C-alpha positions in Angstrom: 154.1 137.3 78.3 157.9 137.4 78.5 158.1 134.9 75.6 155.8 137.1 73.6 158.0 140.2 74.3 161.2 138.3 73.6 159.8 137.0 70.3 158.9 140.6 69.4 162.4 141.6 70.3 163.9 139.0 68.1 161.6 139.9 65.2 162.5 143.6 65.6 166.2 142.8 65.8 166.1 140.5 62.7 164.1 143.1 60.8 166.6 145.9 61.8 169.6 143.8 60.8 167.9 143.0 57.4 167.2 146.6 56.8 170.8 147.6 57.8 172.1 145.4 55.1 170.3 147.7 52.7 171.7 150.7 54.6 168.4 151.9 55.9 168.9 151.1 59.6 171.8 151.2 62.1 172.7 147.6 63.0 176.4 148.6 63.2 178.8 146.3 65.0 176.6 143.2 65.5 175.9 142.9 61.8 179.4 143.9 60.8 181.3 141.6 63.1 178.6 138.9 62.7 179.1 139.0 59.0 182.9 138.5 59.3 182.5 135.8 62.0 179.7 134.3 59.9 182.2 133.1 57.4 183.2 130.6 60.1 179.8 129.6 61.5 177.0 131.2 59.5 175.7 134.7 59.8 172.6 134.0 61.9 174.5 132.0 64.5 177.3 134.5 64.5 174.9 137.4 65.2 173.2 135.5 68.0 176.5 134.7 69.6 178.1 138.2 69.3 175.0 140.3 70.1 175.3 140.3 73.9 179.1 141.1 73.7 178.5 144.0 71.3 175.6 145.3 73.4 177.9 145.3 76.4 180.5 147.2 74.4 177.9 149.8 73.2 176.3 150.3 76.7 178.1 153.7 77.3 176.7 155.0 74.0 173.1 153.8 74.3 170.8 156.6 75.3 168.9 156.2 78.6 165.5 156.2 76.9 166.6 153.4 74.5 167.9 151.4 77.5 164.6 151.8 79.2 162.8 150.5 76.1 165.1 147.5 75.7 164.6 146.6 79.4 160.8 146.7 79.0 161.0 144.5 75.9 162.7 141.7 77.9 160.6 142.2 81.0 163.1 144.0 83.2 162.3 147.1 85.2 162.8 150.1 83.0 165.6 151.4 85.3 167.6 148.1 85.4 171.3 148.6 84.8 172.6 147.8 81.3 174.5 144.8 82.4 171.3 143.1 83.6 169.9 143.5 80.1 173.1 141.9 78.7 172.7 139.0 81.1 169.0 138.6 80.1 169.9 138.6 76.5 172.7 136.1 77.0 170.3 133.8 78.9 167.7 134.2 76.1 170.3 133.0 73.5 171.2 130.1 75.8 167.5 129.2 76.2 167.3 129.0 72.4 170.0 126.3 72.6 172.6 128.4 70.9 176.2 128.9 72.1 177.2 132.1 73.9 181.0 131.6 73.7 183.2 130.8 70.7 184.6 127.7 72.4 181.1 126.2 72.5 180.8 126.2 68.7 181.0 122.8 66.9 183.8 124.1 64.7 187.5 124.1 64.9 188.9 127.5 65.8 192.5 126.3 65.4 194.5 128.7 63.4 191.8 131.4 63.1 193.5 134.7 62.7 191.5 136.8 65.1 193.5 139.9 64.5 192.7 139.8 60.8 189.0 139.3 61.6 189.1 142.3 64.0 190.7 144.4 61.3 188.3 143.3 58.6 185.4 144.2 60.9 186.6 147.8 61.1 186.6 148.0 57.2 183.0 146.9 56.8 180.7 149.8 55.8 178.0 149.1 58.4 180.5 149.7 61.3 179.8 153.4 60.8 176.3 152.8 61.9 177.4 151.6 65.3 176.5 153.9 68.2 180.0 153.8 69.5 183.2 154.0 67.4 185.0 150.6 67.4 188.7 150.2 66.5 190.4 146.9 65.6 191.6 146.8 69.2 188.0 147.1 70.4 186.9 144.4 68.1 189.7 142.1 69.2 188.7 142.7 72.9 185.1 141.6 72.0 186.6 138.5 70.4 188.7 137.8 73.5 185.6 138.1 75.7 183.8 135.6 73.4 186.7 133.2 73.6 186.5 132.9 77.4 
């Protein structure tokens, strides 16, 4: 049952990200930063990698009812704390055989200008759909977390 719910979650997320590209849904920071990072590793992989970090960043801005719904989708108790959802999402990405840290990628990150990537992310139009405002400093902090 968890696999079915997780598959439904991924399908819903993929559909939302696709619609956000057409400006009909609010993918926000995952799609924006994933698009910039996707220039290095491909958009799909970038989105899978960055999603748990962006969810963690957005936790303070996610309404309680939405958190309850997200928890239920991944099989957590409705009232589980947000960090538990992030941990579950991270494990799901791992279980797919995908990296959860930038250093786990099979690409050289030597010489990547992370400050420019953070700045470019803030200039992408979809960032305005993010539930929490994100500055270049915020985006850089997300990258720093992904580099650990």
